[in-house]
GUVEX-742797 format. One line per 2 residues: number of its first residue (from 0); their letters; for each residue x negated, z, y negated of N, C-alpha, C. Coordinates in steps of 0.001 Angstrom, whole numbers, plus 500000, padded with zeros to 6 digits. Atoms other than C-alpha are relative to their C-alpha. Layout:
residues N
NUM> A> X:Z:Y:X:Z:Y:X:Z:Y | ...
***
This chain:
residues 105
0> MS> 498307:499864:500822:888707:048569:636048:499977:498378:499375 | 500029:500796:500894:888132:045717:633541:498525:499311:499537
2> LD> 501039:500147:500405:885014:043466:632597:500192:499565:498679 | 499965:500427:501340:884306:042472:629057:498858:498789:499767
4> IS> 500964:500875:500162:882740:039505:629481:499765:498849:499147 | 500356:500561:501341:882835:038172:626021:498852:500047:499368
6> GE> 501075:499644:501147:880193:039907:624449:500338:500385:498804 | 499152:499518:500889:882688:040854:621898:500104:501306:500249
8> PM> 500199:498342:500106:882158:044577:620728:501290:500637:500337 | 498757:499154:499637:885140:046705:622096:500220:500993:499039
10> RI> 499613:498963:500922:886481:049247:619967:499888:501067:500669 | 500425:498579:499353:885434:053069:620991:501461:499872:500282
12> AD> 498750:499225:499564:889123:053975:620676:500594:499759:500673 | 499257:500827:499019:890348:051198:623325:498946:500050:501227
14> IK> 500637:499890:498839:887707:052649:625847:500930:500909:500974 | 499233:499660:498541:889193:053526:629435:499111:500468:500496
16> SG> 501063:499423:498586:887753:055734:632228:500023:498877:501312 | 500346:500809:498702:886377:053232:634830:499495:498963:499247
18> MR> 500047:501706:499946:885433:050354:632475:498604:499848:500050 | 501386:500407:499623:882452:048391:632997:499728:498918:499214
20> GL> 500190:501544:500972:880335:045569:631239:500257:500127:498739 | 499507:499843:501733:881286:047067:627856:498630:499592:499268
22> TI> 500789:500060:500750:879616:045699:624576:500701:500849:499047 | 499616:499023:500889:879875:048258:622011:499023:500421:498998
24> VG> 501042:499936:501048:878392:048455:618389:500478:501160:499240 | 499632:498877:500596:878193:051850:616811:498567:500844:499109
26> TI> 501271:499448:500432:876107:054440:615006:499770:500987:500827 | 500540:498340:499480:874197:057424:616333:499903:501173:498948
28> LS> 499558:498943:501177:875566:060633:614560:498900:501103:500297 | 501270:498885:499516:873121:062923:616955:499315:499666:500859
30> IS> 500461:499963:498851:871250:063371:619626:499033:501299:499907 | 500311:498448:499160:870726:066557:622041:498314:499942:499909
32> EI> 501191:499869:499678:867750:068107:622785:499624:499415:501739 | 500524:501169:498808:865851:066191:625749:500080:501474:501156
34> RN> 499571:498846:498681:867161:068121:629166:499511:499527:501652 | 499806:500074:498758:865926:067871:632710:500147:499895:500931
36> VM> 499007:499482:499080:867860:067327:635502:499375:499021:501436 | 500323:500426:498658:867955:066327:639213:500726:499067:500023
38> TR> 499291:500794:499667:869473:063295:640222:499664:499271:501190 | 500273:500259:498847:870268:061539:643360:498846:499109:500397
40> FG> 501247:500389:499980:867243:059575:642679:498907:500266:499833 | 500918:499072:499881:865024:062102:642040:499737:500625:498089
42> PA> 500010:499659:500987:864163:063663:638468:499896:499363:498689 | 499688:501058:500914:865048:062175:635421:499851:501158:498429
44> TV> 500170:499469:500944:865066:063084:631796:501624:499553:499282 | 498539:500529:501303:868473:062829:629345:500071:500908:498921
46> AT> 499744:499346:501429:869733:063505:626082:501507:499374:499822 | 498680:500421:500296:873439:063270:624939:500031:499548:498425
48> AR> 500216:500268:501468:874090:061527:621828:501817:499372:499524 | 498656:500399:500965:877452:060738:619442:499661:498359:499525
50> LR> 499999:501489:500633:878149:057313:618846:501162:499778:499360 | 499253:500164:500936:880494:056437:616062:500428:498486:499637
52> DE> 499139:501239:500662:882716:053195:614995:500979:500014:499379 | 499091:499775:500532:885316:052512:612812:501463:500808:500556
54> SG> 498417:499028:499529:887987:053715:615266:500087:501225:500834 | 500077:498551:499470:886605:056926:616752:498173:500395:500327
56> EI> 501354:499590:499510:883482:058738:618368:499965:500237:501285 | 499986:499654:498857:882251:058976:621792:498527:500542:500545
58> RL> 501379:499369:499072:879379:060708:624023:499303:498884:500666 | 500773:501505:499616:876543:058362:624800:498840:500766:500784
60> NL> 501213:499088:499291:874112:059793:627771:498964:498647:499966 | 501545:500720:499744:870444:058479:627383:499202:500275:500704
62> WR> 500751:499184:499345:868434:058407:629978:498107:499656:500050 | 501530:500178:500197:864528:058199:630470:499394:499414:498823
64> DQ> 500464:500790:501223:862888:055552:628152:501273:499903:499137 | 499235:500568:501143:866341:054875:626447:500436:501177:498712
66> IA> 499738:498994:500065:866120:058462:625149:498766:499702:498049 | 501080:500106:501092:862784:057220:622620:500598:498997:498882
68> KV> 499841:501364:500453:864620:053690:621837:500980:500389:498471 | 499241:499869:501011:867197:055391:619187:499664:501183:499097
70> RV> 499890:498751:500937:867333:057942:616109:501514:500219:499515 | 498805:499872:500692:869923:059406:614276:500067:498849:498542
72> GD> 499370:501309:501136:871770:056947:611788:499512:498371:500523 | 500408:501732:500043:870480:053635:613569:501151:499125:500537
74> LV> 499015:501177:499418:873299:050978:614247:499635:499617:501107 | 500854:500372:498874:872836:050008:617789:501633:498970:500675
76> RL> 499347:501114:498975:874418:047506:620349:499631:500486:500901 | 499907:500134:498453:875288:048325:624125:500052:499086:500491
78> EN> 499722:501326:498941:875264:045875:626409:500008:500734:501326 | 499848:499412:498583:876798:046201:629716:499851:501642:500312
80> AF> 499318:498204:499580:877977:050030:629595:500933:500091:500622 | 498674:499673:499147:880224:051654:631761:500368:501578:499496
82> VN> 499258:498807:500443:882240:054729:631319:500147:500768:501354 | 499548:499118:498630:882827:057761:633459:500660:501468:498877
84> VF> 499213:498545:500046:884368:061237:633171:499316:501212:500577 | 500954:499142:499712:882572:064252:632572:501110:501410:498885
86> NY> 499616:499040:501101:884239:067568:631504:501750:499624:499204 | 498531:500474:500443:888014:065663:630907:499583:499330:499075
88> QN> 500276:501027:501176:886278:063210:628498:499334:498907:500061 | 500898:501714:499617:885053:059539:628533:498503:500419:499508
90> EL> 501258:500442:500609:881557:059077:628071:499162:498887:500486 | 500759:501227:499781:879200:056157:627884:498335:500127:501097
92> NL> 501164:500236:499242:876142:055071:630060:499855:498760:500074 | 500598:501232:499761:873819:052387:630543:499274:500105:501351
94> GK> 500929:500042:498385:872632:051552:633928:499195:499186:500039 | 501226:500943:500075:869538:049477:634941:500242:498682:499452
96> DG> 499337:501489:500722:871496:046487:633712:500218:499956:498274 | 499706:500098:501378:872133:047839:630401:498795:500026:498783
98> RI> 500942:500049:500814:870370:047636:627212:500622:500525:498527 | 500027:499403:501296:870163:049083:623631:499306:499240:499245
100> IV> 500588:500617:501142:869751:047094:620774:500258:500528:498591 | 499687:499735:501309:868894:048393:617521:500084:498975:498599
102> LS> 499819:501224:500991:870523:046249:614829:499496:500569:498400 | 500847:499304:501197:869194:048447:611852:499678:501388:500362
104> R> 500007:498007:499905:867800:052104:611043:500175:500240:498429
***
């Protein structure tokens, strides 16, 4: 859909299905238990976090080593995130080119 090449953070309320290349800044509200899943690339671990900014909240999938990078309460910057729809709700993912940067704990 659209590519946010400016690097300026996007508001969660403005996120739409299919967007890619997003930069988002928010606070981790919660992190689920780690689950083992089978992907098309093989077995993986995943946890679901809730991310909030001043405009709203969104689900964030944390894969493999991303899980250990963040804690509840962290202010994080997501770079090169993309949006999928699961159970009729938008959710954020970071692909292999995405990054999580902890801005403050």
